[in-house]
N, C-alpha and C positions, 0 to 999 in steps of 0.2 A: 504494500500500500504506500502510495507516495505521500510525502509530508505536506505537499501543497494543496491537495484536495481532501478536506476533512469529510468523513462519512457523516451524513445527517443522522440524528437519532431516530429510532423507529417511533412512530406515533403510538400512543397508549390510550385506550379508551378507559374511562373510569369504571370501576366495578360497583354495581348496585344490586346486591343479592336479592333474588326473588324466589320464594318457596313455591314450587309447583307440584300439585298432586294430580296424577293421571293414572287411571287403571289400578288404583291401590298402591302405587309407588310414589315416593316423594323424591324430588330432586331440587337442586338449587341452580338457577341460571343467573350468573352474574351480569349477563349482557342482554337479558330479555327486554330491558328498557329501550334498547335500540331498535326494536321491531315496532313499527307503526301499526296500530290496530287497523288502520285504513290502507294496508300495504298494497292491495290490488289497485286502488285508485292512484297511489303514489307511483306504481310501476307505469301507469299511463301518463301521469303528469308529476314529475319529481318536485315541482314547486309546491305540491300539497304536503310534503314531508313536514312533520311537526318541528317546530323551531328548536326544541331541546335535543333533537337527534342530530349529531354531527354529520354534515355532508362530506362526501369524499373531498379531500383537500389536496392542495399542491404538496403538502408535507408527506402524505402517503406516496404520491408519485415520485417525489424527489428521493425518498428513501429507496423505493423499488428500483429506480433507474440510476442510482448513484454508481458511477464507475468505481469509486473508492470501496464500496461494499463488496465488489466482485474481485478485488485484488487478493 
């Protein structure tokens, strides 16, 4: 890895544990808050995404495409 190109840090979504019981089993989903209840409409029109759900950002793309990460 070259010294001149610093690798961006990977984006981290905050955890908000949610207890879910289905078919008699219990699990905790730390990222359930990121699923919009209206997800089908959001797939047709991303502008409908709830404001508290982070949109894909340049930070994610910069991390994925960083040449320094691949060295």
